[in-house]
LUMDO-971762 format. One record per atom (N, C-alpha, C): residue number from 1; atom name; z, x, y. Coordinates in steps of 0.2 Angstrom, whole numbers. Layout:
LUMDO-971762
NUM, CA, Z, X, Y
...
end
This chain:
LUMDO-971762
1, N, -282, -198, -278
1, CA, -274, -196, -274
1, C, -275, -197, -267
2, N, -268, -198, -264
2, CA, -269, -198, -256
2, C, -267, -191, -253
3, N, -270, -191, -247
3, CA, -269, -184, -243
3, C, -262, -183, -241
4, N, -260, -177, -242
4, CA, -254, -175, -240
4, C, -253, -170, -236
5, N, -250, -170, -230
5, CA, -249, -163, -226
5, C, -246, -158, -230
6, N, -250, -152, -226
6, CA, -247, -146, -230
6, C, -240, -145, -230
7, N, -237, -142, -233
7, CA, -229, -142, -232
7, C, -227, -136, -226
8, N, -222, -137, -223
8, CA, -221, -132, -218
8, C, -219, -126, -220
9, N, -219, -121, -218
9, CA, -217, -114, -222
9, C, -210, -113, -221
10, N, -207, -109, -226
10, CA, -200, -109, -227
10, C, -196, -107, -221
11, N, -200, -103, -217
11, CA, -196, -101, -211
11, C, -195, -107, -206
12, N, -199, -111, -205
12, CA, -199, -117, -201
12, C, -194, -121, -203
13, N, -193, -122, -211
13, CA, -188, -126, -214
13, C, -181, -123, -213
14, N, -181, -117, -214
14, CA, -174, -113, -212
14, C, -172, -113, -205
15, N, -176, -113, -201
15, CA, -174, -113, -194
15, C, -172, -120, -192
16, N, -175, -125, -195
16, CA, -172, -132, -194
16, C, -165, -133, -196
17, N, -165, -129, -203
17, CA, -157, -132, -205
17, C, -151, -127, -201
18, N, -154, -122, -199
18, CA, -150, -119, -194
18, C, -149, -121, -189
19, N, -153, -125, -185
19, CA, -152, -129, -180
19, C, -147, -136, -181
20, N, -147, -138, -186
20, CA, -144, -144, -188
20, C, -136, -141, -189
21, N, -136, -135, -193
21, CA, -128, -133, -194
21, C, -126, -130, -188
22, N, -130, -128, -183
22, CA, -126, -125, -179
22, C, -123, -130, -174
23, N, -125, -136, -175
23, CA, -121, -141, -170
23, C, -125, -141, -164
24, N, -122, -145, -159
24, CA, -125, -146, -152
24, C, -130, -151, -152
25, N, -135, -154, -157
25, CA, -141, -157, -156
25, C, -140, -161, -164
26, N, -142, -168, -162
26, CA, -142, -172, -167
26, C, -147, -171, -172
27, N, -147, -175, -177
27, CA, -153, -175, -182
27, C, -159, -178, -178
28, N, -159, -183, -174
28, CA, -163, -187, -171
28, C, -166, -181, -166
29, N, -162, -177, -163
29, CA, -165, -172, -157
29, C, -170, -167, -160
30, N, -166, -165, -165
30, CA, -170, -159, -169
30, C, -177, -164, -172
31, N, -177, -168, -175
31, CA, -183, -171, -178
31, C, -188, -172, -173
32, N, -185, -174, -167
32, CA, -190, -174, -161
32, C, -193, -169, -159
33, N, -188, -163, -158
33, CA, -191, -157, -155
33, C, -196, -153, -161
34, N, -194, -154, -169
34, CA, -198, -151, -171
34, C, -205, -155, -175
35, N, -203, -160, -173
35, CA, -210, -166, -175
35, C, -209, -167, -183
36, N, -204, -166, -186
36, CA, -202, -168, -192
36, C, -197, -174, -193
37, N, -198, -179, -197
37, CA, -194, -184, -199
37, C, -187, -183, -200
38, N, -182, -187, -198
38, CA, -174, -187, -200
38, C, -173, -185, -208
39, N, -178, -190, -210
39, CA, -178, -190, -218
39, C, -180, -184, -221
40, N, -186, -181, -218
40, CA, -187, -173, -221
40, C, -181, -169, -219
41, N, -178, -169, -213
41, CA, -173, -164, -211
41, C, -167, -165, -216
42, N, -165, -171, -217
42, CA, -160, -173, -222
42, C, -161, -169, -228
43, N, -168, -169, -230
43, CA, -170, -167, -237
43, C, -169, -160, -236
44, N, -172, -155, -232
44, CA, -171, -149, -231
44, C, -164, -146, -230
45, N, -159, -151, -228
45, CA, -153, -149, -227
45, C, -148, -149, -235
46, N, -151, -155, -238
46, CA, -148, -155, -246
46, C, -150, -149, -249
47, N, -156, -148, -248
47, CA, -159, -143, -254
47, C, -156, -136, -251
48, N, -155, -134, -244
48, CA, -152, -127, -242
48, C, -144, -128, -245
49, N, -142, -133, -247
49, CA, -135, -133, -249
49, C, -135, -132, -257
50, N, -139, -134, -259
50, CA, -141, -133, -267
50, C, -143, -126, -268
51, N, -147, -123, -263
51, CA, -149, -116, -264
51, C, -143, -111, -263
52, N, -138, -114, -259
52, CA, -132, -111, -258
52, C, -126, -111, -262
53, N, -128, -116, -267
53, CA, -123, -117, -272
53, C, -117, -121, -270
54, N, -119, -125, -265
54, CA, -113, -131, -262
54, C, -114, -137, -265
55, N, -120, -138, -269
55, CA, -122, -144, -269
55, C, -125, -143, -277
56, N, -124, -149, -282
56, CA, -128, -149, -288
56, C, -135, -150, -288
57, N, -140, -147, -291
57, CA, -146, -148, -292
57, C, -151, -142, -294
58, N, -157, -145, -293
58, CA, -163, -138, -295
58, C, -163, -134, -288
59, N, -162, -128, -289
59, CA, -164, -122, -282
59, C, -170, -123, -281
60, N, -172, -120, -276
60, CA, -180, -120, -273
60, C, -184, -116, -278
61, N, -181, -111, -281
61, CA, -184, -105, -286
61, C, -185, -110, -293
62, N, -180, -114, -294
62, CA, -180, -117, -301
62, C, -186, -123, -299
63, N, -186, -126, -294
63, CA, -191, -131, -292
63, C, -199, -128, -294
64, N, -199, -122, -289
64, CA, -206, -119, -291
64, C, -208, -118, -297
65, N, -203, -115, -300
65, CA, -204, -113, -308
65, C, -207, -119, -310
66, N, -203, -124, -311
66, CA, -205, -131, -314
66, C, -211, -132, -312
67, N, -213, -133, -306
67, CA, -220, -135, -304
67, C, -226, -131, -307
68, N, -223, -125, -307
68, CA, -229, -120, -310
68, C, -228, -121, -318
69, N, -224, -122, -321
69, CA, -224, -124, -329
69, C, -227, -129, -330
70, N, -226, -135, -327
70, CA, -230, -141, -327
70, C, -238, -140, -327
71, N, -239, -138, -322
71, CA, -247, -135, -320
71, C, -249, -132, -327
72, N, -245, -128, -329
72, CA, -249, -123, -335
72, C, -248, -128, -341
73, N, -244, -132, -341
73, CA, -244, -137, -348
73, C, -249, -142, -347
74, N, -251, -143, -341
74, CA, -256, -148, -342
74, C, -263, -145, -344
75, N, -264, -139, -341
75, CA, -269, -134, -342
75, C, -271, -133, -349
76, N, -265, -131, -352
76, CA, -265, -130, -359
76, C, -266, -135, -364
77, N, -264, -142, -362
77, CA, -265, -148, -365
77, C, -273, -149, -365
78, N, -276, -148, -360
78, CA, -283, -150, -358
78, C, -287, -145, -363
79, N, -284, -138, -361
79, CA, -288, -134, -366
79, C, -287, -135, -375
80, N, -282, -137, -376
80, CA, -281, -139, -383
80, C, -285, -146, -384
81, N, -285, -151, -381
81, CA, -291, -156, -381
81, C, -297, -155, -382
82, N, -301, -150, -378
82, CA, -307, -147, -378
82, C, -309, -144, -385
83, N, -303, -139, -387
83, CA, -304, -136, -392
83, C, -305, -140, -398
84, N, -300, -146, -399
84, CA, -300, -151, -405
84, C, -307, -155, -404
85, N, -310, -157, -399
85, CA, -317, -160, -398
85, C, -323, -155, -401
86, N, -322, -149, -398
86, CA, -326, -145, -400
86, C, -326, -144, -407
87, N, -321, -143, -411
87, CA, -320, -142, -418
87, C, -323, -149, -423
88, N, -321, -155, -419
88, CA, -323, -160, -422
88, C, -331, -161, -421
89, N, -334, -159, -416
89, CA, -340, -159, -414
89, C, -345, -153, -419
90, N, -341, -149, -422
90, CA, -345, -143, -426
90, C, -343, -146, -433
91, N, -339, -149, -435
91, CA, -337, -151, -442
91, C, -342, -156, -444
92, N, -346, -160, -440
92, CA, -352, -164, -441
92, C, -358, -160, -442
93, N, -359, -155, -442
93, CA, -364, -151, -441
93, C, -365, -149, -449
end
């Protein structure tokens, strides 16, 4: 897997969205000042609209829960696979 940059803290994202919504600065200016791409800023702005109920989609909390449940699902599948292999091994004895 490729390396990814660690996510920006929620406070940083909230401040970026606040700067965008306040006006007076373009997305390009905010992007340059904060060192985040305009694409990233646009995504943060859209997500803030979803979280505020202004746009359809999964809220940040729902996204986090989905991420957590998928991780747990992978772990449980792996455990089930290992248990099945162990059962098959011991049935041969």
